[in-house]
N, C-alpha and C positions, 0 to 999 in steps of 0.2 A: 504494500500500500504506500501511496505517496503522501509525505508530510509536507505541509506548506507553512512558511513563515513570510512575513512581509517587511519590506524596508523601502527606501527611497533612493532615487538617483537625481542629482541636481542639474538643472538647466537654468543658469542665472539664479534668480531668487525663487524660482519655481522648483518644487520637489515633486518629481514624478514617481508614482507608485511602482514598486518592483515586487514581483512574487518570487520567492525563493522556494523551489520545489526540490525535494530530496527523496530519492528512491534507493533502497538497499535490496539488491537482487542477487541470486546465485550467479556465480561466474568467477573469472579470474580476479583475485583481490586487486582492486585499484580504487583510486579516488579521483574522479573526473569532475571538472568544473567547466560548464559551458554557459553561453549566453552573452558573448562579446565582452569578456572581462579584460581589464588592463592588467599590467604586471602586478600592481599592488593587490588586486582582487585575486589573481591567480595564486599569489603567495599565501592567501588565506588558508589553503589546504594544510600547509605545514603548521601554521599558527594554531589552527583549530585542532589538528591531531595532537600536537604537543600539549595544548591546554587541557584536552580531555585526558591525556595520559597522566598529567599532574594531579588529576582528580581520581585517579585509579579507574578510569573508564577506558577499556580497550576496545578498539574498533574490530568488528567481526571480519572474518576472512571471506568477505563477499565483495561484490562490485557496488561501489557507492557513487551515485551520479547526482550532481547538484546542477540544476538549471536555473538561470536568472532570467525571468520572463518580464517584459517582452525581449526576445532575443536580439532584436535589431537596435535596441537602445544601448549606447555605450555605457559601460559600468566602470566608474573610476573611484578610487579612494579605498582606504582601509576600513571604512565603517561597515563594510559588508561582512566582517568577521563574525559579529554577534548573531545576525540573522542566519548565517550559514550554520553556526553551531547550534542554534535553536532548532532549525529544521532537521539537522542530523540527530539531535537528542530526541526529538519527537518521533523520527523514523525508527529509532532504537527502542521506543516505548519507555524512555526514561522520564519524560515529561508528557503530559496530556496533549494530544494533537489539537483538540478544540480550544485549549487555552492559548496556544501561540497563534492560532488563526485569528484571534481577536486582538492581536498585538502588532504594532509596527515597532521595529527595533533598529538600532544602529549603535556601533561601538567597535573599537579595535581591541583585539585580544593580545595580551602579552603571553609569553610562553608558560608562565605559572598560573594563567587563568584570570589575571587582573584585567579589568575592563578599562581601557585608556580613553581619555576624552578625545572627541573628534569634532570637526567643523560641521556646521549645518543643523544643530539640534533644534534651533528655533523654527526654521522652515519645515523641518521634519514634523514638529509638533503641530504646525498648521495643517500639514497633509494628513496626519493621523486624526485630527479633529474632524476633517471633512469626511473621512470614512468611518467615523465613530469607533475608532480603535484606541487602545491604550498605547502610549509611547513608552518603550523601554530603552533607556539610554544610560551612558556612564554617569555615575553619581556626580562627577565634577561638572557635567553639562545639564544636570537636572534643574538648577536654579534658573537658567536662562530659558529652558524649554517650558517651565511651569508658568511663564508669563502668558502663554496661550490659555486663557481661562477655560475654553471649551474642551481642552484636552486633559485626559487623566495621565499624568506623567509619573513614572517610577524610575528612580535612579538606583543603579546597582554598582557595587564596588568590584565584585568578582563573579565569575561564571558559576561558582558554587552557590553564591547567594541567589542567583537566578534559578538554579535547580531547586533549592530549598523553597523559594517563593512559589514556583509552579506546582510543586508536590505538596504544598500546604504545611511544610515543616516550620518555616519561619517567613511569613508574608512580609514583604517590604512595604514601608509606609510611603505615601505619595510625596513627591518632591514639592517644595514650597518655592514660590518665586523669590528671587534675590535681586536686590538693587544695590548697585555700587554707588556710594556717596563720594563724590569728588571733593578733595580738600579745597578750601578757599584759595583762589588764585593769588591774592595779595597784590594785584596790580590795579591801581586806581587811575582814573582819568585825570585826577588832580596832579598826578606825577608829571604830566605833560605840561611844560611851561608854554604859555601862549597858545597859538594854533586854535583859537576859538572857532574859526570857520570850519576847520577840519573836524573838530569835535562835534559841531552841529551836524555836519554831513554824515559823520559816523552814526549819530543818533538816528537820523532819518533813514539811513541804510538799514540799521538794525530793526527799526519799527516796521518797515514794509518789505524787507528782504530785497533791497535794491542793490544793484551792482555799483561798485565805487572804484574810481581811479584816482590815485594819489600821485602827484608829480611834484618833485622837489629835490633840492640839492642833497648830497650825502650828509647825514647827521641832522637833518631837519626834523626828524621824529616820525617818519612814515611807518617804519616797522614797530616803533613804540606805540603808535596809535592802534595799529592792527592787533598787537598783542593784548590790548585792553578791550578788544571787542567781545570776547567771550564773557567778560564780567558784566556786560550790560544786556546780554541776550537772555530771554526767559527760558526756563527749563522746557524740555520736550514734553508734549502731551503724551498720554498713554499710546495713542495711535501713532504719533510720530516716533516715539521710542521703539515701538514694535517694528515699524518700517525700517528705521535706521539700523536697528540691531540685527535684522535679518541679513542685511548686507554685511555687517561686521561679523556675523556668525559664519557666513560663507568664507570670509577672508581670514578667519581664525583669530580675530581680535578680541573676542569675548572670553578672556581667560582669568577673570577676577571673581568668578562665582556669581554672576548675575549680569544685568544690563544697567546702563547708566542713563539718567535723564539729562545729562549735560550735552549740549549741542556739540557735534564734532567740529574740530578746528584742524584743518589739514594745511600744511605749508610745505609743499614739495620744492625741492631744489630746482634751479633752472636748467640743470643738466638731465632732468627726468625724461625718459623716452616716451613715445606716444602710447605704448602698451601700458606703461606705469601710470600715465595720466588718465587715459580714456578707458583702459581695460584691454584685456586680450591674453595672449599666451596660448599655450596648448589647451588649457582648460577654460579659456575665456573667462578669466577671473575679473572681478571688479577693479576699476582703477581709482585714482585719487578723486575724480569728480563724483563718483558714486559713493565713495567712502565719506565724502563731505555732504551727502544727502541730508537735508533739513538742518544744515550747519553752514560753515564758512570754509571757503577755499581761498587761501591767501597765497598769491603768486608775487613774490618779491623779485625785483629785477626783471619785470615783465617783458621788456623787449629782448632780453637775453635768451628766453625760451626759443626753441627752434620754430621756424615759420610753420612747419607742418602741425606741430602741437597747438600753436595759437589758432590756426585756421580750423582745426578740428573742434575747438570749443564753440564755434558759432552756432551749430545746430543744437547741441545740448543746452546751451543757455536759453534758447527760444522754446524748446519743446519740453525740457525737464526730464528727458530720458535719452539714453544712448543705446544704440544697437551695435553689438559686436558680431561681425560676420566672419565665420571661419568655415573651412571646408566641411567640417562635421557638425557644426552648430551655429545657430543664429540666436544669440542671447540678448535680451533687453534688460537693462538695469535702470532704475530711477536715479535721477541726479538733479533734484531741485536744491541748488546751493546758492549762497550769496558769494559772489566773486569780489574779492578785494585785491586790486592790482596796485603795485607800487613801482615807480620808475623814476630814474634820474632824467633831467631835461635833455641831456646829451651824453655822449660817451664819457667825457671827462667829468661831467656832473655839475659844472659851475657855469652854465650858460647864462643864468640870470645875474651873475656877478661879473661886471666888466673887468675888474682888476684880476680875476682868476680864470676867466674863460679863455679857451684856446684861440688861436688865430683863425680858425676855420668858422667861428661863429658868424652868422646863425645857421650856416649850412650843416654844421655838425649836429645841431639839434633836429633839423629836418630829416637828416639821414637816419639818426638814431630812433626817434619816435616814428619814423616812416616804416620801421619794421612791423609796426602794428597796422594792419590794414584798416581802411575806412569802414567797411562793414562791421568789423569786430569792435572798433572804437565806438561805433554808433549804438552798440548794445550796452554801453555803460550809462546808467541813469544819472549818475553823479560824477562830476569831474572837478577835482579840487587841486589848486596849487598850494603846496605846503612851503611857505617861505622859510629861509634860514632864521634861526633864533640867535640873537646877539648874546654876547657874554653878559651884558648888563641885565638882559631879561632873565638869565639863569639865576641871578642873585635875588630876584623878586620872589615874594611868597607865592605859594600855590594859589591858583585862581580857578574859577569855574565850578561847575557842579561835580560832585563825587560820582563814582560809578554806581553807587547805590541809588542816588537820586535819579540819574539817567535811566537806570534799569527799571525803576518804578514807572517812569513815563512810557518807556518802551513796552512794558508789560500791559499797561492800560491801553495803549494803541493796539497791541495784539488782541486783547480781549474784545475791543470794538470791532475789529475786522473779523474775528472768529464768529461773533454774533451776527454780523451783517451777512456773511457768506455761508451760514450754517446750512442753508437749503441747497447749496451748490457743492457737490462732492469734490469737484476738481479745482475749486477756488478756496484758498485759505487766507492768503494775504493779498495786499493791493497789487503786488507784482504779478499775480496770476490773472488779473482781470483783463478782459479784452472784449471787443465787439459791443453788443448792446448792453452788456453788464457794465462795461466801462462808462458808456454814455449815461447810464442810469445813476451811477454813484459819483462820477468825477466831472460832470459837466459844470464848468464854472459859471459865475454870475456874468451879467452883461459886460461889466468892466473887465473882468478876468478874461472873457472870450476876446474882447477887443485887443487887450494887451498881448495875448498869446498869438493872435493873428498877425499883429505887427511884427512880433519877434520872429515868427515863422517865415514871413516874407523877407525880412531884413537879413536874417542869418541862414536862410535856406534849410530849415529843419526838414528832415525826411518824415515820411508818414510814421515810421517807427519812432523817430525822435519826438514827434508831436504827441503820440500816445504815451510815451514814457514820461514826458513832462506832466501829463495829466495824472498818471499813476503816482508820481512823486508828490504832486500838489495834493492829491487825496490823502497821502500819508502825512504830509505837513498839517493838513486840516485835522486829521485824527489826533496828532500830537497836541494841536491847539484846542481840541475838544469841540470843534465846529462840525455841525451836521452838513454844511454846504461848503463847497470850494469857492473861496473868494479871491479877489484880486491880489492881496498880499501873498497868499499861498502860491498862486501861479507865478508871481514875480520871483519869489524865492526859488521855486522849482526850476524856472527857466534860467536863473542866474547860475545854477550848478551845471546847466547844460552847455552854456555858451561862454563860460568864464575863460576857458583855454581853447576856444574854437580856432583862433588864429594860429596858436602854437601847435595844435594837434591836427 
C-alpha cells in the first residue's frame, strides 16, 4: 500500500503543494527517489536512512520508491527530508497513515534525527491553511509559521519527537507566534544640524511613501538623514508584517525566532549586481527591492550604480512588483518600497562651491547626474538639494523636531490614509492612488489648480510628474490635517518637484 505525506515547493512567494508518495514493495533492496528532485533532495535518501538508523529503525530488505508529485515541478531544497521520512515511516506502519495525510511538513534532517530549520515556513503555513492541514515544521521555525492564525502549527525538535507525537506517546503542543522586538535605534533627527528643508521632505516621504532624491556635497548629511528615516516610520501592520516576512522567510532572514514589525531598511552597495538588486539566480531568489517591500530602499551614490541596474528599477517603482524570468521559472515578487537616493552634484562632489569645484564645471555635473536617465528621474516625487553645513552651524544647539514628534505626525497621516482607502484593497497610501481615485481625493481648490497649471506649462511637467505632484500635495494636506488640497499644499509639493529641475 502507498503512504502519502504532503509538503510544498516554492515558486516566488507562492508555495505549491507536493504529494510525497512512498511504496515498499518486494524486489531488489534499493531506495529510489523520483519526481524531478535536485541534488539536495536526492541526498535526502542518505539523511533519512541514517536518521532512522539512529532511532534503531532498520529499513527492510525491499524496494523503497518515493515519488514527489507533480513530477514535472522542480523540487529544490533540503526541506523535503521530513516529509520523505514521514511517508516512509507510514509505509512501514510505524506511524498512522491517516495522521500524516492531514499534515503538511517541511524540515531538514541531521544524521542523528534532529530537525534543522529551513526557509519558507511562513509561506508553507499559508499553503497548509488553504488545504486545512496541520503544519509540521522544525521547532526553530514554529514561531514564524504560527503567525498564520488559520493554520495549526506544530514544531518538533527531533524525528523521535514526531514519532512519539503521531503514536500518541507524547503529543506536541502547538507553536505560538513570536515577535522580535527591535532595540531602539538611538538616532534622532535633532542630531542633524540645519537641513530643515531636507527634514521636511523626509517627513513627507515617510507619510505617503514617496520616492526622495537627495543631492548635495560630501558631508552635507545625506546619509545621516536617510539613517534616521526608520525612526520616524510607523510599525508594520499585521498584514504588512505577514507580506514582508514571507519574502524574508524565503530569503532565510527570519532567524531570530519570530517576525518583526519594524519596517525593512535595505542599503545595498553601488557595486551590487542586477541579480542582487532585482532578484534572480538559479532559484530566482528575491532581490534587494523585494526585501525592502513595505520599507525603505536606500541607494547611496546613486549615479555610481550600473546603468542596467538603474534602468531596471523603472518598472518596479511604477507597478510595485517585479517578475523574474528564467528558463525554468517565471516568478513574481512584490516590491512596494520607498526609494531614497543620494548623490553628489558631480564626480568631485563640490560643484556648488566655486572655490573647490573642478575646472570642468558645470559640464562635470551634467555628465555625472546624466547617468540617471530622465524617465527614472521623473519617478522621484521629491527632489531636494542638501547644502553644505558650515562649521559655525555645527556649534549651534540642536534645532527642529525630534524623531518622536515627527513619527507621531507620520503615524497620524498613515492612519488617515488607511481609513480613506480601506475599501480599496490595492491602495494603502497616497503613493498608490491613480486615475479616478486620485481625482476624487487630491483635486485641489481653484487657486491650487491655477497654480499647478502655470507650473506645468512653465517647467514642462510630464503627465507622470503632474500626478505625482498631486499625490505629494495630498500627503502634505494629510500632515496638515486638511480634508481638501489647497493652494499652499500644491505650492509646497511643486517646489520639491522643480527645485533642481535645471541641474537635473
